[in-house]
TORSE-132759 format. One record per residue: x, y, z of N, C-alpha, C in turn; residue in one letter. Coordinates in Angstrom, 3 decimals, padded with zeros to 6 digits, always signed. Layout:
BEGIN
r n.c1->X; n.c2->Y; n.c3->Z; ca.c1->X; ca.c2->Y; ca.c3->Z; c.c1->X; c.c2->Y; c.c3->Z; aa->a
...
END
This chain:
BEGIN
r n.c1->+000.715; n.c2->-001.230; n.c3->+000.191; ca.c1->+000.410; ca.c2->-000.243; ca.c3->+000.502; c.c1->+001.053; c.c2->+001.756; c.c3->+000.156; aa->m
r n.c1->+000.378; n.c2->+002.083; n.c3->-000.700; ca.c1->+001.410; ca.c2->+003.125; ca.c3->-001.031; c.c1->+001.066; c.c2->+004.151; c.c3->+000.120; aa->d
r n.c1->+001.813; n.c2->+004.842; n.c3->+001.053; ca.c1->+001.109; ca.c2->+005.763; ca.c3->+002.055; c.c1->+001.756; c.c2->+007.477; c.c3->+001.607; aa->r
r n.c1->+002.053; n.c2->+007.572; n.c3->+000.967; ca.c1->+003.050; ca.c2->+008.700; ca.c3->+000.113; c.c1->+001.801; c.c2->+009.612; c.c3->+000.397; aa->r
r n.c1->+001.488; n.c2->+010.752; n.c3->+000.662; ca.c1->+000.476; ca.c2->+011.740; ca.c3->+000.366; c.c1->+001.285; c.c2->+012.841; c.c3->-000.229; aa->v
r n.c1->+000.372; n.c2->+013.272; n.c3->-001.676; ca.c1->+000.600; ca.c2->+014.625; ca.c3->-002.373; c.c1->-000.172; c.c2->+015.727; c.c3->-001.779; aa->d
r n.c1->+000.871; n.c2->+016.806; n.c3->-000.822; ca.c1->+000.375; ca.c2->+017.727; ca.c3->-000.223; c.c1->+000.758; c.c2->+019.304; c.c3->-000.553; aa->r
r n.c1->+000.202; n.c2->+018.765; n.c3->-001.981; ca.c1->+000.063; ca.c2->+020.261; ca.c3->-002.615; c.c1->-001.460; c.c2->+020.121; c.c3->-002.995; aa->r
r n.c1->-001.784; n.c2->+021.608; n.c3->-002.948; ca.c1->-003.112; ca.c2->+022.098; ca.c3->-003.036; c.c1->-003.635; c.c2->+022.143; c.c3->-003.958; aa->a
r n.c1->-002.786; n.c2->+021.509; n.c3->-005.367; ca.c1->-003.448; ca.c2->+021.103; ca.c3->-006.253; c.c1->-003.845; c.c2->+022.724; c.c3->-007.062; aa->g
r n.c1->-005.114; n.c2->+022.789; n.c3->-007.678; ca.c1->-005.749; ca.c2->+024.729; ca.c3->-008.244; c.c1->-006.719; c.c2->+025.020; c.c3->-006.940; aa->d
r n.c1->-006.387; n.c2->+024.934; n.c3->-005.875; ca.c1->-007.099; ca.c2->+025.461; ca.c3->-005.445; c.c1->-007.067; c.c2->+027.194; c.c3->-004.799; aa->v
r n.c1->-007.636; n.c2->+027.769; n.c3->-005.169; ca.c1->-007.230; ca.c2->+029.405; ca.c3->-004.801; c.c1->-006.349; c.c2->+029.746; c.c3->-003.595; aa->p
r n.c1->-005.638; n.c2->+030.499; n.c3->-003.553; ca.c1->-004.954; ca.c2->+030.308; ca.c3->-002.351; c.c1->-004.160; c.c2->+031.976; c.c3->-002.182; aa->t
r n.c1->-004.581; n.c2->+032.558; n.c3->-000.950; ca.c1->-004.171; ca.c2->+033.882; ca.c3->-000.249; c.c1->-003.382; c.c2->+033.327; c.c3->+001.000; aa->g
r n.c1->-002.594; n.c2->+034.693; n.c3->+001.388; ca.c1->-001.805; ca.c2->+033.961; ca.c3->+002.629; c.c1->-000.979; c.c2->+035.584; c.c3->+003.134; aa->r
r n.c1->-001.189; n.c2->+036.552; n.c3->+004.174; ca.c1->-000.780; ca.c2->+037.206; ca.c3->+004.660; c.c1->+000.456; c.c2->+036.629; c.c3->+005.343; aa->p
r n.c1->+001.200; n.c2->+036.984; n.c3->+005.471; ca.c1->+002.660; ca.c2->+036.315; ca.c3->+006.361; c.c1->+002.583; c.c2->+037.705; c.c3->+007.201; aa->v
r n.c1->+002.520; n.c2->+037.506; n.c3->+008.179; ca.c1->+002.366; ca.c2->+038.534; ca.c3->+009.536; c.c1->+004.179; c.c2->+038.391; c.c3->+009.963; aa->f
r n.c1->+004.517; n.c2->+039.716; n.c3->+010.594; ca.c1->+005.697; ca.c2->+039.772; ca.c3->+010.747; c.c1->+006.451; c.c2->+038.983; c.c3->+012.431; aa->p
r n.c1->+005.586; n.c2->+038.483; n.c3->+013.032; ca.c1->+005.478; ca.c2->+037.874; ca.c3->+014.308; c.c1->+004.934; c.c2->+036.845; c.c3->+014.445; aa->k
r n.c1->+004.652; n.c2->+036.326; n.c3->+013.117; ca.c1->+004.238; ca.c2->+034.642; ca.c3->+012.921; c.c1->+005.125; c.c2->+033.649; c.c3->+013.584; aa->e
r n.c1->+004.436; n.c2->+032.641; n.c3->+013.954; ca.c1->+005.432; ca.c2->+031.900; ca.c3->+014.882; c.c1->+006.265; c.c2->+031.156; c.c3->+013.692; aa->l
r n.c1->+005.863; n.c2->+030.930; n.c3->+012.713; ca.c1->+006.585; ca.c2->+030.329; ca.c3->+011.714; c.c1->+005.771; c.c2->+031.115; c.c3->+010.413; aa->q
r n.c1->+006.834; n.c2->+031.703; n.c3->+009.524; ca.c1->+006.739; ca.c2->+032.527; ca.c3->+008.403; c.c1->+007.319; c.c2->+031.649; c.c3->+007.216; aa->r
r n.c1->+006.466; n.c2->+030.974; n.c3->+006.484; ca.c1->+006.546; ca.c2->+030.778; ca.c3->+005.215; c.c1->+007.293; c.c2->+031.464; c.c3->+004.390; aa->p
r n.c1->+008.064; n.c2->+030.685; n.c3->+003.430; ca.c1->+008.715; ca.c2->+031.936; ca.c3->+002.305; c.c1->+007.547; c.c2->+031.444; c.c3->+001.418; aa->s
r n.c1->+007.576; n.c2->+032.512; n.c3->+000.506; ca.c1->+007.246; ca.c2->+032.212; ca.c3->-000.845; c.c1->+007.447; c.c2->+031.415; c.c3->-001.804; aa->r
r n.c1->+008.598; n.c2->+031.111; n.c3->-002.116; ca.c1->+009.121; ca.c2->+030.292; ca.c3->-002.569; c.c1->+008.836; c.c2->+028.857; c.c3->-002.033; aa->r
r n.c1->+008.433; n.c2->+028.287; n.c3->-000.760; ca.c1->+008.311; ca.c2->+027.054; ca.c3->-000.344; c.c1->+006.626; c.c2->+027.401; c.c3->-000.427; aa->w
r n.c1->+005.879; n.c2->+028.457; n.c3->+000.201; ca.c1->+004.795; ca.c2->+028.305; ca.c3->-000.787; c.c1->+003.873; c.c2->+027.389; c.c3->-002.050; aa->a
r n.c1->+004.727; n.c2->+028.338; n.c3->-002.775; ca.c1->+004.559; ca.c2->+028.460; ca.c3->-004.027; c.c1->+004.921; c.c2->+026.573; c.c3->-004.902; aa->e
r n.c1->+005.949; n.c2->+025.861; n.c3->-004.216; ca.c1->+005.966; ca.c2->+024.726; ca.c3->-004.330; c.c1->+004.397; c.c2->+024.259; c.c3->-003.647; aa->r
r n.c1->+004.013; n.c2->+024.332; n.c3->-002.434; ca.c1->+002.878; ca.c2->+023.487; ca.c3->-002.338; c.c1->+001.595; c.c2->+023.869; c.c3->-002.440; aa->r
r n.c1->+001.299; n.c2->+025.384; n.c3->-002.717; ca.c1->+000.468; ca.c2->+025.630; ca.c3->-003.445; c.c1->+000.405; c.c2->+026.591; c.c3->-004.688; aa->f
r n.c1->+000.260; n.c2->+025.754; n.c3->-005.833; ca.c1->+000.483; ca.c2->+026.571; ca.c3->-007.306; c.c1->-000.224; c.c2->+027.530; c.c3->-007.555; aa->p
r n.c1->-001.510; n.c2->+027.698; n.c3->-006.791; ca.c1->-002.252; ca.c2->+028.702; ca.c3->-007.185; c.c1->-002.465; c.c2->+029.789; c.c3->-006.226; aa->n
r n.c1->-000.931; n.c2->+030.662; n.c3->-006.327; ca.c1->-001.184; ca.c2->+031.369; ca.c3->-005.130; c.c1->-002.243; c.c2->+032.603; c.c3->-005.988; aa->i
r n.c1->-003.305; n.c2->+033.099; n.c3->-005.267; ca.c1->-003.393; ca.c2->+034.563; ca.c3->-006.031; c.c1->-003.289; c.c2->+035.695; c.c3->-005.348; aa->r
r n.c1->-003.062; n.c2->+035.052; n.c3->-003.831; ca.c1->-002.434; ca.c2->+036.907; ca.c3->-002.965; c.c1->-001.704; c.c2->+035.764; c.c3->-002.106; aa->y
r n.c1->-000.571; n.c2->+037.726; n.c3->-001.924; ca.c1->+000.149; ca.c2->+036.579; ca.c3->-000.913; c.c1->+001.154; c.c2->+038.272; c.c3->-000.309; aa->w
r n.c1->+001.076; n.c2->+038.510; n.c3->+000.717; ca.c1->+001.095; ca.c2->+040.001; ca.c3->+001.154; c.c1->+002.372; c.c2->+039.549; c.c3->+002.777; aa->n
r n.c1->+002.898; n.c2->+040.613; n.c3->+002.882; ca.c1->+003.767; ca.c2->+040.486; ca.c3->+004.015; c.c1->+003.218; c.c2->+041.997; c.c3->+004.628; aa->e
r n.c1->+002.543; n.c2->+041.839; n.c3->+005.812; ca.c1->+002.008; ca.c2->+043.409; ca.c3->+005.974; c.c1->+002.906; c.c2->+043.872; c.c3->+007.347; aa->p
r n.c1->+002.999; n.c2->+045.489; n.c3->+007.730; ca.c1->+004.234; ca.c2->+045.011; ca.c3->+008.813; c.c1->+004.092; c.c2->+045.186; c.c3->+010.175; aa->g
r n.c1->+002.429; n.c2->+044.544; n.c3->+010.407; ca.c1->+002.563; ca.c2->+044.405; ca.c3->+011.804; c.c1->+001.851; c.c2->+043.479; c.c3->+011.551; aa->k
r n.c1->+001.687; n.c2->+042.746; n.c3->+013.401; ca.c1->+000.715; ca.c2->+041.841; ca.c3->+013.348; c.c1->+001.530; c.c2->+040.531; c.c3->+013.671; aa->g
r n.c1->+000.793; n.c2->+039.156; n.c3->+014.388; ca.c1->+001.244; ca.c2->+038.659; ca.c3->+014.529; c.c1->+000.026; c.c2->+036.874; c.c3->+014.550; aa->g
r n.c1->+000.881; n.c2->+036.347; n.c3->+015.267; ca.c1->-000.179; ca.c2->+034.422; ca.c3->+015.385; c.c1->-001.354; c.c2->+034.663; c.c3->+015.105; aa->h
r n.c1->-002.084; n.c2->+035.906; n.c3->+016.216; ca.c1->-003.227; ca.c2->+036.443; ca.c3->+016.787; c.c1->-004.024; c.c2->+037.170; c.c3->+016.264; aa->f
r n.c1->-003.152; n.c2->+037.808; n.c3->+014.675; ca.c1->-003.157; ca.c2->+039.106; ca.c3->+014.049; c.c1->-005.045; c.c2->+039.155; c.c3->+013.773; aa->a
r n.c1->-005.649; n.c2->+038.178; n.c3->+014.074; ca.c1->-007.611; ca.c2->+038.836; ca.c3->+014.097; c.c1->-007.578; c.c2->+039.368; c.c3->+015.468; aa->a
r n.c1->-007.163; n.c2->+039.076; n.c3->+016.324; ca.c1->-006.807; ca.c2->+039.754; ca.c3->+017.644; c.c1->-006.429; c.c2->+040.953; c.c3->+017.707; aa->f
r n.c1->-005.414; n.c2->+041.343; n.c3->+017.487; ca.c1->-003.924; ca.c2->+041.956; ca.c3->+017.051; c.c1->-004.650; c.c2->+043.211; c.c3->+016.479; aa->e
r n.c1->-004.507; n.c2->+043.199; n.c3->+015.243; ca.c1->-004.946; ca.c2->+043.892; ca.c3->+014.215; c.c1->-006.192; c.c2->+043.484; c.c3->+013.307; aa->q
r n.c1->-007.197; n.c2->+044.013; n.c3->+014.303; ca.c1->-008.306; ca.c2->+043.137; ca.c3->+013.194; c.c1->-008.369; c.c2->+044.475; c.c3->+011.950; aa->p
r n.c1->-008.212; n.c2->+045.494; n.c3->+012.056; ca.c1->-008.831; ca.c2->+046.240; ca.c3->+010.657; c.c1->-007.978; c.c2->+046.005; c.c3->+009.766; aa->a
r n.c1->-006.397; n.c2->+045.417; n.c3->+009.754; ca.c1->-005.954; ca.c2->+045.021; ca.c3->+009.122; c.c1->-005.863; c.c2->+043.570; c.c3->+008.397; aa->l
r n.c1->-006.383; n.c2->+042.408; n.c3->+009.402; ca.c1->-006.797; ca.c2->+041.580; ca.c3->+009.317; c.c1->-008.078; c.c2->+041.600; c.c3->+008.236; aa->f
r n.c1->-008.689; n.c2->+042.039; n.c3->+008.522; ca.c1->-010.159; ca.c2->+042.412; ca.c3->+007.335; c.c1->-009.430; c.c2->+043.152; c.c3->+006.384; aa->v
r n.c1->-008.835; n.c2->+043.782; n.c3->+005.991; ca.c1->-008.015; ca.c2->+044.095; ca.c3->+004.806; c.c1->-007.781; c.c2->+043.089; c.c3->+004.479; aa->d
r n.c1->-006.506; n.c2->+041.993; n.c3->+004.392; ca.c1->-006.048; ca.c2->+041.189; ca.c3->+004.174; c.c1->-007.009; c.c2->+040.147; c.c3->+003.644; aa->e
r n.c1->-008.133; n.c2->+039.830; n.c3->+004.126; ca.c1->-009.310; ca.c2->+038.749; ca.c3->+003.727; c.c1->-010.080; c.c2->+039.329; c.c3->+002.768; aa->v
r n.c1->-010.670; n.c2->+040.694; n.c3->+003.021; ca.c1->-011.134; ca.c2->+041.131; ca.c3->+001.688; c.c1->-010.132; c.c2->+041.596; c.c3->+000.091; aa->r
r n.c1->-008.892; n.c2->+041.813; n.c3->+000.416; ca.c1->-007.938; ca.c2->+041.898; ca.c3->-000.697; c.c1->-007.905; c.c2->+040.570; c.c3->-001.110; aa->s
r n.c1->-007.991; n.c2->+039.005; n.c3->-000.492; ca.c1->-007.856; ca.c2->+037.567; ca.c3->-001.349; c.c1->-009.041; c.c2->+037.744; c.c3->-002.100; aa->f
r n.c1->-010.324; n.c2->+037.625; n.c3->-001.590; ca.c1->-011.335; ca.c2->+037.664; ca.c3->-002.089; c.c1->-012.113; c.c2->+038.603; c.c3->-002.931; aa->f
r n.c1->-012.179; n.c2->+037.829; n.c3->-004.202; ca.c1->-012.386; ca.c2->+039.378; ca.c3->-005.411; c.c1->-014.161; c.c2->+039.575; c.c3->-005.238; aa->p
r n.c1->-014.869; n.c2->+040.604; n.c3->-005.302; ca.c1->-016.454; ca.c2->+041.240; ca.c3->-005.611; c.c1->-016.926; c.c2->+039.945; c.c3->-005.933; aa->a
r n.c1->-016.943; n.c2->+039.287; n.c3->-006.590; ca.c1->-017.325; ca.c2->+037.738; ca.c3->-007.221; c.c1->-017.186; c.c2->+036.458; c.c3->-006.893; aa->g
r n.c1->-017.206; n.c2->+035.296; n.c3->-007.613; ca.c1->-017.263; ca.c2->+034.248; ca.c3->-006.748; c.c1->-015.272; c.c2->+033.920; c.c3->-007.197; aa->p
r n.c1->-014.817; n.c2->+033.360; n.c3->-006.726; ca.c1->-013.229; ca.c2->+032.512; ca.c3->-007.444; c.c1->-013.910; c.c2->+031.860; c.c3->-008.624; aa->l
r n.c1->-013.195; n.c2->+032.328; n.c3->-009.640; ca.c1->-013.094; ca.c2->+031.109; ca.c3->-010.481; c.c1->-011.667; c.c2->+029.730; c.c3->-010.173; aa->m
r n.c1->-012.729; n.c2->+028.703; n.c3->-010.442; ca.c1->-011.439; ca.c2->+027.511; ca.c3->-010.308; c.c1->-011.821; c.c2->+026.460; c.c3->-011.379; aa->v
r n.c1->-010.191; n.c2->+026.261; n.c3->-011.787; ca.c1->-010.446; ca.c2->+025.833; ca.c3->-013.344; c.c1->-009.892; c.c2->+024.660; c.c3->-013.182; aa->t
r n.c1->-010.536; n.c2->+023.241; n.c3->-013.372; ca.c1->-010.049; ca.c2->+021.978; ca.c3->-013.357; c.c1->-009.292; c.c2->+021.645; c.c3->-014.216; aa->r
r n.c1->-008.118; n.c2->+020.564; n.c3->-013.945; ca.c1->-007.175; ca.c2->+020.398; ca.c3->-014.996; c.c1->-007.048; c.c2->+018.684; c.c3->-014.802; aa->t
r n.c1->-007.932; n.c2->+018.062; n.c3->-015.609; ca.c1->-007.600; ca.c2->+016.270; ca.c3->-015.152; c.c1->-006.861; c.c2->+015.561; c.c3->-016.639; aa->r
END
């Protein structure tokens, strides 16, 4: 039995703010290998692991920046 797991997200649209005081800060290069459909990437100047509590307005802006006004377009390839 093959127990290897493909840890890439496939074609799932992905967005990621990397806050400066995060416990683990992934590099863009690392993220692109696992999430090939990165639609949004930002490194804000403040915030940390609990950014939604620490910087709520900034966190909301980050979420809004990822989601467009309409639904996300997902293209399936097989």
